[in-house]
MDTraj code that builds the backbone (N, CA, C; nanometers):
import mdtraj as md
import numpy as np

residues = "MET MET ARG ALA TYR LEU ILE PRO PHE ALA SER TYR LEU LEU MET PRO ALA VAL ALA TYR GLY LEU GLN LEU GLY GLY LEU PHE SER TYR ALA VAL ALA MET PHE VAL PRO GLY VAL LEU THR PHE VAL PHE TRP LYS GLU TYR ARG LEU ASP PHE ARG LYS MET GLY TRP ARG GLY LEU ARG GLY VAL VAL TRP GLY VAL ILE VAL PHE GLY ALA TRP ILE LEU LEU GLU GLY ARG TYR PRO LEU LEU SER GLY ALA GLY LEU ALA ASP VAL VAL ASP PHE SER GLY PRO LEU ALA LEU SER ILE ARG PHE VAL GLY PHE VAL MET VAL THR PRO LEU ILE GLU GLU ILE PHE THR ARG GLY PHE LEU LEU ARG TYR LEU ALA SER GLU ASP TRP LYS ASP TRP SER LYS VAL PRO VAL GLY LYS PHE THR TRP PHE SER PHE ILE VAL THR VAL LEU PHE PHE GLY PHE SER HIS ALA GLU TRP LEU GLN GLY LEU ALA ALA GLY ILE LEU LEU ASN LEU CYS TYR TYR ARG SER LYS SER VAL GLU GLU CYS ILE VAL ALA HIS ALA ALA ALA ASN LEU LEU LEU MET VAL PHE".split()
xyz = np.array([
    [22.8239, 13.0403, -0.3820],
    [22.8742, 12.9310, -0.2997],
    [22.9735, 12.9819, -0.1952],
    [23.0533, 13.0803, -0.2330],
    [23.1525, 13.1324, -0.1396],
    [23.0865, 13.1907, -0.0147],
    [22.9668, 13.2465, -0.0305],
    [22.8989, 13.3074, 0.0837],
    [22.8672, 13.2058, 0.1922],
    [22.8505, 13.0795, 0.1535],
    [22.8227, 12.9747, 0.2518],
    [22.9387, 12.9576, 0.3488],
    [23.0579, 12.9954, 0.3063],
    [23.1768, 12.9857, 0.3913],
    [23.2060, 13.1189, 0.4616],
    [23.1844, 13.2281, 0.3895],
    [23.2214, 13.3589, 0.4429],
    [23.1235, 13.4105, 0.5486],
    [22.9946, 13.3917, 0.5271],
    [22.8945, 13.4483, 0.6184],
    [22.9009, 13.3851, 0.7572],
    [22.8989, 13.2512, 0.7692],
    [22.9099, 13.1942, 0.9044],
    [23.0401, 13.2312, 0.9743],
    [23.1517, 13.2327, 0.8987],
    [23.2796, 13.2636, 0.9615],
    [23.2853, 13.4100, 1.0037],
    [23.2312, 13.4980, 0.9213],
    [23.2280, 13.6402, 0.9577],
    [23.1462, 13.6603, 1.0847],
    [23.0341, 13.5905, 1.0943],
    [22.9517, 13.6025, 1.2153],
    [23.0238, 13.5446, 1.3361],
    [23.1024, 13.4403, 1.3131],
    [23.1817, 13.3784, 1.4203],
    [23.2858, 13.4769, 1.4743],
    [23.3413, 13.5590, 1.3864],
    [23.4403, 13.6589, 1.4274],
    [23.3748, 13.7796, 1.4942],
    [23.2583, 13.8205, 1.4438],
    [23.1977, 13.9452, 1.4883],
    [23.1032, 13.9309, 1.6076],
    [23.0351, 13.8172, 1.6188],
    [22.9318, 13.8031, 1.7204],
    [22.9829, 13.8161, 1.8642],
    [23.1026, 13.7653, 1.8990],
    [23.1489, 13.7858, 2.0371],
    [23.1551, 13.9329, 2.0761],
    [23.2068, 14.0183, 1.9862],
    [23.2152, 14.1613, 2.0151],
    [23.0763, 14.2239, 2.0216],
    [22.9885, 14.1831, 1.9310],
    [22.8516, 14.2367, 1.9297],
    [22.7780, 14.1981, 2.0573],
    [22.7843, 14.0688, 2.0912],
    [22.7138, 14.0204, 2.2106],
    [22.7684, 14.0846, 2.3370],
    [22.9006, 14.0970, 2.3435],
    [22.9631, 14.1588, 2.4604],
    [22.9281, 14.3070, 2.4679],
    [22.9258, 14.3735, 2.3515],
    [22.8929, 14.5159, 2.3475],
    [22.7497, 14.5436, 2.3892],
    [22.6597, 14.4500, 2.3653],
    [22.5195, 14.4659, 2.4053],
    [22.4993, 14.4398, 2.5537],
    [22.6069, 14.3996, 2.6220],
    [22.6038, 14.3749, 2.7665],
    [22.4941, 14.2751, 2.8032],
    [22.4959, 14.1639, 2.7331],
    [22.3955, 14.0600, 2.7564],
    [22.4278, 13.9743, 2.8782],
    [22.5465, 13.9937, 2.9335],
    [22.5903, 13.9059, 3.0415],
    [22.6870, 13.8043, 2.9848],
    [22.7886, 13.7674, 3.0620],
    [22.8973, 13.6843, 3.0103],
    [22.8522, 13.5544, 2.9459],
    [22.7797, 13.4720, 3.0217],
    [22.7400, 13.3407, 2.9700],
    [22.6422, 13.3537, 2.8550],
    [22.5454, 13.4452, 2.8667],
    [22.4474, 13.4637, 2.7597],
    [22.5146, 13.5192, 2.6347],
    [22.6112, 13.6083, 2.6537],
    [22.6856, 13.6619, 2.5396],
    [22.7567, 13.5506, 2.4650],
    [22.8211, 13.4603, 2.5399],
    [22.8911, 13.3474, 2.4775],
    [22.7925, 13.2575, 2.4025],
    [22.6785, 13.2306, 2.4655],
    [22.5774, 13.1442, 2.4024],
    [22.5293, 13.2045, 2.2710],
    [22.5016, 13.3346, 2.2712],
    [22.4561, 13.4028, 2.1495],
    [22.5668, 13.4030, 2.0443],
    [22.6903, 13.4267, 2.0883],
    [22.8042, 13.4325, 1.9960],
    [22.8285, 13.2991, 1.9276],
    [22.7928, 13.1889, 1.9918],
    [22.8070, 13.0564, 1.9320],
    [22.6813, 13.0158, 1.8548],
    [22.5659, 13.0611, 1.9033],
    [22.4382, 13.0215, 1.8431],
    [22.4227, 13.0755, 1.7019],
    [22.4539, 13.2013, 1.6827],
    [22.4322, 13.2650, 1.5513],
    [22.5158, 13.1987, 1.4415],
    [22.6490, 13.1855, 1.4562],
    [22.7247, 13.1165, 1.3502],
    [22.6867, 12.9700, 1.3371],
    [22.6452, 12.9078, 1.4490],
    [22.6002, 12.7691, 1.4409],
    [22.4763, 12.7549, 1.3546],
    [22.3811, 12.8450, 1.3725],
    [22.2584, 12.8438, 1.2921],
    [22.2899, 12.8723, 1.1461],
    [22.3771, 12.9686, 1.1204],
    [22.4141, 13.0011, 0.9822],
    [22.4836, 12.8835, 0.9142],
    [22.5646, 12.8109, 0.9886],
    [22.6280, 12.6905, 0.9333],
    [22.5224, 12.5879, 0.8954],
    [22.4226, 12.5730, 0.9795],
    [22.3133, 12.4805, 0.9510],
    [22.2365, 12.5242, 0.8263],
    [22.2159, 12.6545, 0.8107],
    [22.1430, 12.7083, 0.6949],
    [22.2147, 12.6720, 0.5645],
    [22.3479, 12.6791, 0.5663],
    [22.4259, 12.6533, 0.4455],
    [22.4792, 12.5091, 0.4402],
    [22.4307, 12.4220, 0.5267],
    [22.4900, 12.2890, 0.5445],
    [22.5049, 12.2118, 0.4142],
    [22.4052, 12.2148, 0.3282],
    [22.4091, 12.1369, 0.2041],
    [22.5226, 12.1812, 0.1124],
    [22.5645, 12.3069, 0.1252],
    [22.6724, 12.3577, 0.0406],
    [22.8064, 12.2916, 0.0728],
    [22.8224, 12.2431, 0.1949],
    [22.9517, 12.1894, 0.2368],
    [22.9728, 12.0441, 0.1937],
    [22.8649, 11.9750, 0.1658],
    [22.8704, 11.8359, 0.1181],
    [22.9507, 11.7462, 0.2131],
    [22.9245, 11.7631, 0.3402],
    [22.9899, 11.6808, 0.4414],
    [22.9018, 11.5608, 0.4735],
    [22.9631, 11.4476, 0.4966],
    [22.8879, 11.3275, 0.5317],
    [22.9662, 11.2478, 0.6359],
    [22.9329, 11.2711, 0.7620],
    [23.0026, 11.2030, 0.8703],
    [22.9628, 11.0555, 0.8798],
    [22.8486, 11.0195, 0.8215],
    [22.8020, 10.8809, 0.8305],
    [22.8914, 10.7845, 0.7544],
    [22.9625, 10.8340, 0.6544],
    [23.0465, 10.7473, 0.5722],
    [23.1930, 10.7440, 0.6178],
    [23.2203, 10.8039, 0.7335],
    [23.3588, 10.8115, 0.7770],
    [23.4145, 10.6758, 0.8198],
    [23.3346, 10.5965, 0.8894],
    [23.3816, 10.4659, 0.9353],
    [23.5036, 10.4793, 1.0264],
    [23.6063, 10.3999, 0.9969],
    [23.7273, 10.3989, 1.0797],
    [23.8043, 10.5309, 1.0723],
    [23.7756, 10.6122, 0.9688],
    [23.8442, 10.7413, 0.9574],
    [23.8073, 10.8351, 1.0720],
    [23.6903, 10.8111, 1.1329],
    [23.6529, 10.8890, 1.2493],
    [23.7494, 10.8654, 1.3642],
    [23.7887, 10.7399, 1.3825],
    [23.8860, 10.7068, 1.4866],
    [24.0214, 10.7690, 1.4552],
    [24.0576, 10.7688, 1.3269],
    [24.1842, 10.8311, 1.2875],
    [24.1809, 10.9816, 1.3160],
    [24.0651, 11.0424, 1.2982],
    [24.0493, 11.1831, 1.3322],
    [24.0708, 11.2079, 1.4807],
    [24.0205, 11.1172, 1.5631],
    [24.0406, 11.1288, 1.7079],
    [24.1899, 11.1208, 1.7409],
    [24.2621, 11.0302, 1.6732],
    [24.4066, 11.0181, 1.6957],
    [24.4768, 11.1487, 1.6611],
    [24.4394, 11.2090, 1.5490],
    [24.4959, 11.3392, 1.5119],
    [24.4646, 11.4420, 1.6209],
    [24.3439, 11.4359, 1.6746],
    [24.3051, 11.5279, 1.7806],
    [24.3904, 11.5128, 1.9050],
    [24.4232, 11.3884, 1.9397],
    [24.5101, 11.3627, 2.0552],
    [24.6485, 11.4216, 2.0305],
    [24.6967, 11.4107, 1.9072],
    [24.8279, 11.4663, 1.8721],
    [24.8257, 11.6188, 1.8833],
    [24.7188, 11.6814, 1.8327],
    [24.7046, 11.8271, 1.8427],
    [24.7003, 11.8686, 1.9898],
    [24.6234, 11.7967, 2.0684],
    [24.6147, 11.8241, 2.2123],
    [24.7521, 11.8141, 2.2782],
    [24.8270, 11.7107, 2.2449],
    [24.9601, 11.6916, 2.3017],
    [25.0534, 11.8061, 2.2680],
    [25.0497, 11.8509, 2.1418],
    [25.1340, 11.9630, 2.1000],
    [25.0936, 12.0903, 2.1736],
    [24.9642, 12.1096, 2.1901],
    [24.9135, 12.2297, 2.2579],
    [24.9613, 12.2338, 2.4032],
    [24.9477, 12.1225, 2.4723],
    [24.9875, 12.1160, 2.6132],
    [25.1391, 12.1292, 2.6282],
    [25.2126, 12.0692, 2.5352],
    [25.3582, 12.0741, 2.5408],
    [25.4108, 12.2171, 2.5336],
    [25.3414, 12.3020, 2.4582],
    [25.3860, 12.4408, 2.4383],
    [25.3254, 12.5380, 2.5390],
    [25.2359, 12.4895, 2.6241],
    [25.1663, 12.5755, 2.7198],
    [25.2649, 12.6483, 2.8117],
    [25.2508, 12.7819, 2.8196],
    [25.3287, 12.8608, 2.9119],
    [25.4755, 12.8782, 2.8778],
    [25.5148, 12.8465, 2.7556],
    [25.6563, 12.8525, 2.7191],
    [25.6919, 12.9735, 2.6330],
    [25.5986, 13.0667, 2.6138],
    [25.6238, 13.1811, 2.5267],
    [25.5206, 13.2894, 2.5582],
    [25.5463, 13.4135, 2.5182],
    [25.4494, 13.5220, 2.5443],
    [25.3284, 13.5120, 2.4511],
    [25.2108, 13.5312, 2.5082],
    [25.0874, 13.5248, 2.4304],
    [25.0586, 13.6587, 2.3645],
    [24.9757, 13.6557, 2.2620],
    [24.9269, 13.7806, 2.2039],
    [24.8326, 13.8453, 2.3042],
    [24.8307, 13.9757, 2.3074],
    [24.7472, 14.0464, 2.4041],
    [24.6003, 14.0369, 2.3654],
    [24.5162, 14.0518, 2.4655],
    [24.3723, 14.0525, 2.4405],
    [24.3067, 13.9223, 2.4783],
    [24.2026, 13.9300, 2.5592],
    [24.1292, 13.8113, 2.6027],
    [24.0046, 13.7950, 2.5175],
    [23.9734, 13.6718, 2.4822],
    [23.8516, 13.6437, 2.4087],
    [23.7331, 13.6375, 2.5027],
    [23.6139, 13.6343, 2.4448],
    [23.4916, 13.6304, 2.5254],
    [23.4915, 13.5099, 2.6191],
    [23.5359, 13.3951, 2.5693],
    [23.5364, 13.2737, 2.6516],
    [23.6296, 13.2853, 2.7714],
    [23.7286, 13.3746, 2.7618],
    [23.8253, 13.3903, 2.8711],
    [23.7691, 13.4691, 2.9888],
    [23.6598, 13.5408, 2.9683],
    [23.6039, 13.6242, 3.0752],
    [23.4689, 13.5722, 3.1245],
    [23.4302, 13.4534, 3.0792],
    [23.3024, 13.3955, 3.1197],
    [23.3261, 13.2906, 3.2277],
    [23.2391, 13.2892, 3.3273],
    [23.2446, 13.1879, 3.4323],
    [23.1660, 13.0658, 3.3854],
    [23.2376, 12.9567, 3.3577],
    [23.1724, 12.8360, 3.3064],
    [23.1485, 12.7320, 3.4163],
    [23.1353, 12.7758, 3.5395],
    [23.1066, 12.6827, 3.6480],
    [22.9571, 12.6503, 3.6501],
    [22.9258, 12.5273, 3.6797],
    [22.7861, 12.4840, 3.6834],
    [22.7486, 12.4040, 3.5609],
    [22.6509, 12.3136, 3.5748],
    [22.6120, 12.2235, 3.4639],
    [22.5664, 12.2964, 3.3383],
    [22.4825, 12.3997, 3.3535],
    [22.4329, 12.4723, 3.2358],
    [22.5471, 12.5412, 3.1627],
    [22.6335, 12.6082, 3.2368],
    [22.7458, 12.6795, 3.1765],
    [22.8404, 12.5827, 3.1069],
    [22.8661, 12.4689, 3.1696],
    [22.9543, 12.3691, 3.1090],
    [22.8924, 12.3120, 2.9817],
    [22.7604, 12.2946, 2.9826],
    [22.6916, 12.2438, 2.8630],
    [22.7019, 12.3427, 2.7481],
    [22.6841, 12.4714, 2.7798],
    [22.6970, 12.5750, 2.6772],
    [22.8401, 12.5807, 2.6259],
    [22.9350, 12.5685, 2.7172],
    [23.0764, 12.5680, 2.6785],
    [23.1073, 12.4490, 2.5880],
    [23.0532, 12.3332, 2.6207],
    [23.0752, 12.2129, 2.5399],
    [23.0224, 12.2325, 2.3977],
    [22.9010, 12.2819, 2.3868],
    [22.8419, 12.3032, 2.2538],
    [22.9250, 12.4026, 2.1739],
    [22.9670, 12.5121, 2.2396],
    [23.0422, 12.6151, 2.1682],
    [23.1827, 12.5732, 2.1325],
    [23.2540, 12.5138, 2.2288],
    [23.3963, 12.4852, 2.2126],
    [23.4230, 12.3540, 2.1402],
    [23.3375, 12.2551, 2.1619],
    [23.3625, 12.1212, 2.1064],
    [23.2829, 12.0950, 1.9796],
    [23.1690, 12.1622, 1.9630],
    [23.0851, 12.1359, 1.8464],
    [23.0886, 12.2505, 1.7445],
    [23.0532, 12.3709, 1.7882],
    [23.0418, 12.4833, 1.6940],
    [23.1783, 12.5296, 1.6439],
    [23.2725, 12.5516, 1.7358],
    [23.4039, 12.6037, 1.6967],
    [23.4760, 12.5155, 1.5947],
    [23.4883, 12.3846, 1.6165],
    [23.5542, 12.3010, 1.5145],
    [23.4838, 12.3047, 1.3795],
    [23.3511, 12.3047, 1.3807],
    [23.2765, 12.3103, 1.2546],
    [23.3084, 12.4395, 1.1788],
    [23.2935, 12.5530, 1.2468],
    [23.3135, 12.6823, 1.1814],
    [23.4566, 12.6967, 1.1309],
    [23.5536, 12.6682, 1.2177],
    [23.6935, 12.6916, 1.1818],
    [23.7421, 12.5949, 1.0746],
    [23.7008, 12.4695, 1.0806],
    [23.7482, 12.3724, 0.9811],
    [23.6771, 12.3876, 0.8470],
    [23.5490, 12.4143, 0.8502],
    [23.4769, 12.4362, 0.7243],
    [23.5370, 12.5552, 0.6499],
    [23.5691, 12.6609, 0.7237],
    [23.6271, 12.7785, 0.6583],
    [23.7733, 12.7550, 0.6191],
    [23.8558, 12.7121, 0.7157],
    [24.0005, 12.7048, 0.6902],
    [24.0378, 12.5908, 0.5982],
    [23.9966, 12.4686, 0.6318],
    [24.0329, 12.3536, 0.5499],
    [23.9332, 12.3307, 0.4358],
    [23.8056, 12.3642, 0.4581],
    [23.7056, 12.3414, 0.3537],
    [23.7052, 12.4460, 0.2442],
    [23.7418, 12.5689, 0.2791],
    [23.7384, 12.6780, 0.1811],
    [23.8754, 12.7401, 0.1563],
    [23.9387, 12.7951, 0.2606],
    [24.0576, 12.8781, 0.2418],
    [24.1740, 12.8026, 0.1771],
    [24.1999, 12.6807, 0.2206],
    [24.3083, 12.6019, 0.1606],
    [24.2868, 12.5826, 0.0106],
    [24.1641, 12.5513, -0.0279],
    [24.1351, 12.5285, -0.1698],
    [24.1342, 12.6603, -0.2479],
    [24.0834, 12.7650, -0.1862],
    [24.0807, 12.8960, -0.2519],
    [24.2220, 12.9430, -0.2839],
    [24.3116, 12.9296, -0.1874],
    [24.4491, 12.9735, -0.2064],
    [24.5278, 12.8808, -0.2987],
    [24.4805, 12.7579, -0.3139],
    [24.5479, 12.6621, -0.4017],
    [24.5005, 12.6724, -0.5465],
    [24.3949, 12.7498, -0.5700],
    [24.3440, 12.7639, -0.7070],
    [24.4331, 12.8595, -0.7854],
    [24.4391, 12.8408, -0.9154],
    [24.5301, 12.9182, -0.9987],
    [24.4863, 13.0628, -1.0156],
    [24.3561, 13.0858, -1.0290],
    [24.3096, 13.2224, -1.0513],
    [24.2180, 13.2727, -0.9392],
    [24.1988, 13.1908, -0.8353],
    [24.1161, 13.2235, -0.7182],
    [23.9696, 13.2446, -0.7548],
    [23.9302, 13.1968, -0.8719],
    [23.7899, 13.2078, -0.9115],
    [23.7216, 13.0719, -0.9084],
    [23.7862, 12.9716, -0.9654],
    [23.7266, 12.8378, -0.9717],
    [23.7776, 12.7509, -0.8569],
    [23.7817, 12.8081, -0.7351],
    [23.8371, 12.7368, -0.6210],
    [23.7587, 12.6097, -0.5886],
    [23.6265, 12.6080, -0.6191],
    [23.5446, 12.4908, -0.5860],
    [23.5824, 12.3696, -0.6703],
    [23.6551, 12.3927, -0.7811],
    [23.6992, 12.2816, -0.8663],
    [23.8340, 12.2250, -0.8213],
    [23.8978, 12.2906, -0.7242],
    [24.0250, 12.2410, -0.6730],
    [23.9994, 12.1140, -0.5934],
    [24.0691, 12.0049, -0.6250],
    [24.0460, 11.8787, -0.5528],
    [24.0741, 11.8941, -0.4037],
    [23.9908, 11.8328, -0.3233],
    [24.0132, 11.8325, -0.1788],
    [24.1457, 11.7624, -0.1505],
    [24.2320, 11.8284, -0.0766],
    [24.3621, 11.7702, -0.0433],
    [24.4755, 11.8153, -0.1326],
    [24.4491, 11.9034, -0.2294],
    [24.5566, 11.9521, -0.3160],
    [24.6546, 12.0355, -0.2336],
    [24.7837, 12.0080, -0.2523],
    [24.8871, 12.0776, -0.1751],
    [24.9566, 12.1836, -0.2591],
    [24.9700, 12.3024, -0.2021],
    [25.0633, 12.4041, -0.2532],
    [25.1292, 12.4656, -0.1302],
    [25.2551, 12.5046, -0.1433],
    [25.3246, 12.5655, -0.0304],
    [25.2588, 12.6959, 0.0112],
    [25.2097, 12.7715, -0.0873],
    [25.1476, 12.9000, -0.0579],
    [25.0244, 12.8819, 0.0304],
    [24.9346, 12.7933, -0.0092],
    [24.8119, 12.7724, 0.0691],
    [24.8436, 12.7131, 0.2055],
    [24.9426, 12.6262, 0.2105],
    [24.9810, 12.5644, 0.3372],
    [25.0313, 12.6706, 0.4357],
    [25.1248, 12.7527, 0.3921],
    [25.1868, 12.8520, 0.4809],
    [25.0855, 12.9580, 0.5240],
    [25.0068, 13.0079, 0.4292],
    [24.9117, 13.1148, 0.4625],
    [24.8064, 13.0656, 0.5615],
    [24.7539, 12.9455, 0.5411],
    [24.6505, 12.8962, 0.6323],
    [24.7074, 12.8647, 0.7709],
    [24.8306, 12.8172, 0.7756],
    [24.8937, 12.7933, 0.9062],
    [24.9106, 12.9252, 0.9807],
    [24.9590, 13.0276, 0.9112],
    [24.9756, 13.1594, 0.9738],
    [24.8400, 13.2178, 1.0150],
    [24.7429, 13.2036, 0.9278],
    [24.6086, 13.2535, 0.9578],
    [24.5518, 13.1851, 1.0813],
    [24.5621, 13.0534, 1.0850],
    [24.5072, 12.9780, 1.1972],
    [24.5846, 13.0084, 1.3251],
    [24.7165, 13.0152, 1.3146],
    [24.7985, 13.0384, 1.4322],
    [24.7739, 13.1729, 1.4960],
    [24.7769, 13.2783, 1.4145],
    [24.7671, 13.4129, 1.4692],
    [24.6228, 13.4579, 1.4921],
    [24.5266, 13.3687, 1.4685],
    [24.3890, 13.3968, 1.5095],
    [24.3663, 13.3533, 1.6541],
    [24.4697, 13.2968, 1.7152],
    [24.4638, 13.2555, 1.8555],
    [24.5612, 13.3409, 1.9376],
    [24.5208, 13.3734, 2.0608],
    [24.6138, 13.4413, 2.1522],
    [24.7337, 13.3517, 2.1781],
    [24.7080, 13.2205, 2.1832],
    [24.8154, 13.1210, 2.1980],
    [24.8716, 13.0919, 2.0589],
    [24.9424, 13.1897, 2.0036],
    [24.9783, 13.1872, 1.8619],
    [25.0706, 13.0712, 1.8259],
    [25.1659, 13.0372, 1.9130],
    [25.2576, 12.9279, 1.8804],
    [25.1849, 12.7938, 1.8821],
    [25.0973, 12.7756, 1.9788],
    [25.0150, 12.6548, 1.9816],
    [24.9208, 12.6517, 1.8616],
    [24.8700, 12.7694, 1.8249],
    [24.7837, 12.7769, 1.7079],
    [24.8572, 12.7402, 1.5797],
    [24.9837, 12.7844, 1.5681],
    [25.0645, 12.7477, 1.4508],
    [25.0865, 12.5971, 1.4455],
    [25.1191, 12.5383, 1.5603],
    [25.1408, 12.3934, 1.5651],
    [25.0129, 12.3192, 1.5293],
    [24.8998, 12.3645, 1.5844],
    [24.7716, 12.3014, 1.5535],
    [24.7374, 12.3183, 1.4058],
    [24.7667, 12.4364, 1.3511],
    [24.7400, 12.4603, 1.2092],
    [24.8197, 12.3677, 1.1196],
    [24.9460, 12.3453, 1.1531],
    [25.0304, 12.2523, 1.0759],
    [24.9733, 12.1115, 1.0831],
    [24.9402, 12.0669, 1.2036],
    [24.8913, 11.9298, 1.2219],
    [24.7564, 11.9088, 1.1544],
    [24.6673, 12.0063, 1.1649],
    [24.5361, 11.9918, 1.1019],
    [24.5469, 11.9987, 0.9496],
    [24.6410, 12.0777, 0.8992],
    [24.6654, 12.0765, 0.7542],
    [24.7183, 11.9406, 0.7094],
    [24.8098, 11.8836, 0.7871],
    [24.8614, 11.7502, 0.7536],
    [24.7507, 11.6464, 0.7576],
    [24.6623, 11.6583, 0.8547],
    [24.5460, 11.5693, 0.8617],
    [24.4619, 11.5822, 0.7348],
    [24.4438, 11.7053, 0.6901],
    [24.3655, 11.7324, 0.5687],
    [24.4312, 11.6708, 0.4451],
    [24.5622, 11.6913, 0.4310],
    [24.6315, 11.6380, 0.3142],
    [24.6350, 11.4847, 0.3170],
    [24.6521, 11.4298, 0.4349],
    [24.6613, 11.2835, 0.4482],
    [24.5271, 11.2166, 0.4226],
    [24.4215, 11.2770, 0.4738],
    [24.2891, 11.2134, 0.4664],
    [24.2065, 11.2599, 0.3478],
    [24.2391, 11.3813, 0.2968],
    [24.1554, 11.4441, 0.1934],
    [24.0099, 11.4516, 0.2410],
    [23.9953, 11.4864, 0.3679],
    [23.8630, 11.4862, 0.4301],
    [23.8506, 11.6009, 0.5293],
    [23.7590, 11.6936, 0.5011],
    [23.7306, 11.8007, 0.5963],
    [23.6641, 11.7427, 0.7205],
    [23.5831, 11.6377, 0.7006],
    [23.5168, 11.5738, 0.8141],
    [23.6179, 11.5225, 0.9163],
    [23.7262, 11.4628, 0.8676],
    [23.8276, 11.4109, 0.9599],
    [23.8953, 11.5239, 1.0362],
    [23.9154, 11.6369, 0.9708],
    [23.9736, 11.7540, 1.0388],
    [23.8789, 11.8062, 1.1459],
    [23.7499, 11.8054, 1.1174],
    [23.6512, 11.8501, 1.2158],
    [23.6531, 11.7593, 1.3377],
    [23.6583, 11.6280, 1.3142],
    [23.6646, 11.5320, 1.4249],
    [23.7917, 11.5535, 1.5060],
    [23.9050, 11.5735, 1.4370],
    [24.0324, 11.5964, 1.5059],
    [24.0263, 11.7219, 1.5915],
    [23.9731, 11.8287, 1.5348],
    [23.9631, 11.9559, 1.6068],
    [23.8702, 11.9417, 1.7270],
    [23.7586, 11.8736, 1.7078],
    [23.6630, 11.8543, 1.8174],
    [23.7244, 11.7707, 1.9286],
    [23.7978, 11.6649, 1.8918],
    [23.8616, 11.5793, 1.9917],
    [23.9653, 11.6578, 2.0711],
    [24.0452, 11.7391, 2.0011],
    [24.1466, 11.8208, 2.0687],
    [24.0809, 11.9191, 2.1650],
    [23.9743, 11.9851, 2.1217],
    [23.9064, 12.0821, 2.2071],
    [23.8406, 12.0156, 2.3276],
    [23.7858, 11.8968, 2.3066],
    [23.7265, 11.8240, 2.4192],
    [23.8325, 11.7913, 2.5238],
    [23.9468, 11.7438, 2.4781],
    [24.0562, 11.7121, 2.5705],
    [24.1054, 11.8372, 2.6427],
    [24.1132, 11.9490, 2.5718],
    [24.1556, 12.0745, 2.6340],
    [24.0534, 12.1225, 2.7368],
    [23.9271, 12.1008, 2.7070],
    [23.8202, 12.1405, 2.7993],
    [23.8280, 12.0569, 2.9270],
    [23.8517, 11.9283, 2.9119],
    [23.8596, 11.8387, 3.0280],
    [23.9874, 11.8655, 3.1069],
    [24.0972, 11.8932, 3.0331],
    [24.2280, 11.9153, 3.0933],
    [24.2287, 12.0412, 3.1793],
])
top = md.Topology()
chain = top.add_chain()
for i, resn in enumerate(residues, 1):
    res = top.add_residue(resn, chain, resSeq=i)
    for name in ("N", "CA", "C"):
        top.add_atom(name, md.element.get_by_symbol(name[0]), res)
traj = md.Trajectory(xyz[None], top)
């Protein structure tokens, strides 16, 4: 079961470098880097036991969380030194309808799914388990300071915008604890990314 979380996320981390190294071209490299983890997520979809159809009004609450994350991100923009190194998306020209469509799929759909399924769906529960073996039996939404701090640091420092990433990690963890729903975190993350894309 753990492989359903580790394999898509590992491909999400590695594919940008692989695609860029193959010199496929900026936009095509980005498309491939998003396509592979997206397909792997689909392959393991049943393992995640997500059901967006039953969210109801919680979907709207997820959007509200997303607006809050977006607000925190914008508030901190340009106020501190970033971590060095540009990501693949930073060197791609996303001008034009096709490029924007690919960017939308990658940034608003694939990225929130991959990052939330791994971070809130797996890592928080794994770190909250007593022996790190029966993590799947840990109730969704269980709080421990250790899992909270580690996942916030992990999420924050996986972004060049590390301070904004830390703030987003805190808010998305709070969304998770409040809602006990990975689906709501995915909606929040997607809403925040959509607003950032438009902004």
